[in-house]
N, C-alpha and C positions, 0 to 999 in steps of 0.2 A: 230125425227131427222131432219136434214137438214133445209129446209125453214120453216117447221112446228114450229120450236123453235122460230121463229120470232114473233109468235102470242101466247103469254102466257096469254093474257087477261089483264094484268097490269104489271107495273114495279115490284111490289112486287112478283107477280106470277112468273115472269121471273127470279127473284133472287132465289126463292125457287126451281124452276126447274133446274137452273144452279147448285145449291148446291147439289141437289139429283143426278144429272148427274155426278157431280164431284166425289161423293162418290162411285157411281156404277163403273165408269171408273177406279178409284184408286183400287178398289177391283179386277177388272179384270186384271189390269196391274200387280197385285201381285199374280196372279193365285188363286184367292179366288172366290168362287161362291157368287155373290152379294146377292142373296136371302137368303142363309144360314147365311152369315155373318151379314146382317142387322137384320134378325130375332133374332139371338143370341145377338147382341149388344142391340137391343131394349128391350129384355127380361132381360138383366143384368145391364143396365146402371144405374138404380136407386140404386142398391146395391153396387156400386163401388165408393169409396171415390175419391175426386178430384185428389189427387196426383197419383192415379193409372189409370186414364182415358186413358193414352197413351197405355195401354195394349189392348184397344179395336180397335186400328188402325189396318188395314188389315194385315200389315207385322208382327206385334207382335201377332195378333190373330191367324194367320196361324201357326206360330212357336209353340204357346201354344196348338193349336189343334193337331198338329203333335205329340207333347210330350204326350198329354192326350190320343190320340189314341194308341200310342205305349204302354203306361202303361195299358190301357184297354185290349189290345190284348194278 
């Protein structure tokens, strides 16, 4: 964070760091554990067709997890 983000090594590295930080903050803003969410998304992304990729966004993922947990309980 803070000033350390100024030194990403290269422009491309800075863009990648910004993208990852954006994903993590978006998950946190939606009350989703970023580690759990990213692990699940990375495990499932290859099996989901393009028209359904929106289901992996944190706000949709959280709603799906809540429904799935309710059914499992």
